[in-house]
C-alpha positions as a printed NumPy array, in Angstrom:
array([[ 142.828,  -64.311, -127.133],
       [ 139.23 ,  -65.184, -127.895],
       [ 139.493,  -63.478, -131.314],
       [ 142.536,  -65.594, -132.146],
       [ 140.634,  -68.775, -131.299],
       [ 137.65 ,  -67.682, -133.416],
       [ 139.921,  -66.718, -136.326],
       [ 141.733,  -70.068, -136.209],
       [ 138.401,  -71.891, -136.027],
       [ 137.158,  -69.954, -139.09 ],
       [ 140.36 ,  -70.77 , -141.01 ],
       [ 140.046,  -74.48 , -140.19 ],
       [ 136.382,  -74.433, -141.17 ],
       [ 137.239,  -72.66 , -144.384],
       [ 139.986,  -75.225, -145.121],
       [ 137.681,  -78.176, -144.494],
       [ 134.832,  -76.58 , -146.46 ],
       [ 137.087,  -75.905, -149.45 ],
       [ 138.596,  -79.399, -149.254],
       [ 135.213,  -81.139, -149.045],
       [ 133.699,  -78.964, -151.779],
       [ 136.59 ,  -79.474, -154.187],
       [ 136.729,  -83.228, -153.523],
       [ 132.983,  -83.66 , -153.98 ],
       [ 132.836,  -81.524, -157.115],
       [ 135.734,  -83.282, -158.852],
       [ 134.648,  -86.738, -157.7  ],
       [ 131.131,  -86.3  , -159.078],
       [ 132.379,  -84.643, -162.277],
       [ 134.761,  -87.529, -162.969],
       [ 132.22 ,  -90.312, -162.39 ],
       [ 131.401,  -92.081, -165.61 ],
       [ 133.327,  -89.725, -167.848],
       [ 135.723,  -90.747, -170.594],
       [ 138.704,  -90.614, -168.225],
       [ 137.166,  -93.184, -165.914],
       [ 136.178,  -95.39 , -168.841],
       [ 139.696,  -95.135, -170.302],
       [ 141.178,  -96.052, -166.926],
       [ 138.839,  -99.016, -166.688],
       [ 139.845, -100.185, -170.175],
       [ 143.579,  -99.74 , -169.511],
       [ 143.303, -101.676, -166.28 ],
       [ 141.361, -104.487, -167.942],
       [ 143.728, -104.696, -170.936],
       [ 146.986, -104.516, -168.999],
       [ 146.002, -106.681, -166.063],
       [ 148.116, -104.335, -163.91 ],
       [ 145.582, -102.238, -161.974],
       [ 148.141, -100.801, -159.522],
       [ 150.301,  -99.382, -162.32 ],
       [ 147.228,  -97.995, -164.089],
       [ 146.057,  -96.465, -160.798],
       [ 149.43 ,  -94.779, -160.247],
       [ 149.602,  -93.493, -163.823],
       [ 146.027,  -92.218, -163.908],
       [ 146.397,  -90.633, -160.453],
       [ 149.528,  -88.785, -161.527],
       [ 147.763,  -87.604, -164.683],
       [ 144.773,  -86.284, -162.695],
       [ 147.071,  -84.588, -160.192],
       [ 149.064,  -82.987, -163.017],
       [ 145.974,  -81.652, -164.775],
       [ 144.629,  -80.401, -161.44 ],
       [ 147.887,  -78.531, -160.779],
       [ 147.506,  -76.779, -164.129],
       [ 143.912,  -75.824, -163.272],
       [ 144.892,  -74.546, -159.831],
       [ 147.774,  -72.479, -161.19 ],
       [ 145.628,  -70.945, -163.929],
       [ 142.879,  -70.282, -161.382],
       [ 145.322,  -68.571, -159.046],
       [ 146.653,  -66.435, -161.9  ],
       [ 143.131,  -65.524, -163.028],
       [ 142.099,  -64.573, -159.493],
       [ 144.804,  -61.918, -159.515],
       [ 143.662,  -60.519, -162.869],
       [ 139.856,  -60.706, -162.648],
       [ 137.434,  -59.931, -159.811],
       [ 135.316,  -62.849, -158.521],
       [ 132.136,  -61.285, -159.928],
       [ 133.621,  -60.869, -163.409],
       [ 135.066,  -64.38 , -163.241],
       [ 131.653,  -65.831, -162.332],
       [ 130.035,  -63.846, -165.151],
       [ 132.551,  -64.977, -167.791],
       [ 132.419,  -68.571, -166.567],
       [ 128.629,  -68.554, -166.835],
       [ 128.832,  -66.962, -170.266],
       [ 131.327,  -69.596, -171.411],
       [ 129.01 ,  -72.386, -170.2  ],
       [ 126.103,  -70.836, -172.102],
       [ 128.19 ,  -70.575, -175.28 ],
       [ 129.329,  -74.197, -174.958],
       [ 125.714,  -75.278, -174.391],
       [ 124.554,  -73.408, -177.494],
       [ 127.235,  -75.109, -179.624],
       [ 126.35 ,  -78.537, -178.221],
       [ 122.622,  -77.909, -178.77 ],
       [ 123.291,  -76.728, -182.316],
       [ 125.372,  -79.81 , -183.036],
       [ 122.64 ,  -82.08 , -181.697],
       [ 119.758,  -80.335, -183.468],
       [ 121.498,  -80.016, -186.855],
       [ 121.476,  -83.819, -187.051],
       [ 117.68 ,  -83.841, -186.646],
       [ 116.916,  -81.1  , -189.163]])
């Protein structure tokens, strides 16, 4: 009985940790990006902030569903260590291309 209580407590903790981590990560990543600026502009131009909120919320939810589904599929195909390695490698490659693009303008 005590093991069941501990297991349920761990599952709830895991759920809340994942929820808080995903919310915080996405919230911070979306602050001040082009999506937020576009939403701000659409709201200002249309004068209908509720409709813009609904539309932009549905768009973010839809793109998140795609990310979650691809992530779930990838987790079945690739081990977490390989996934972390390839993700890190992809970030390095993107950084190199961005750095190159920035520095070629100064050379």
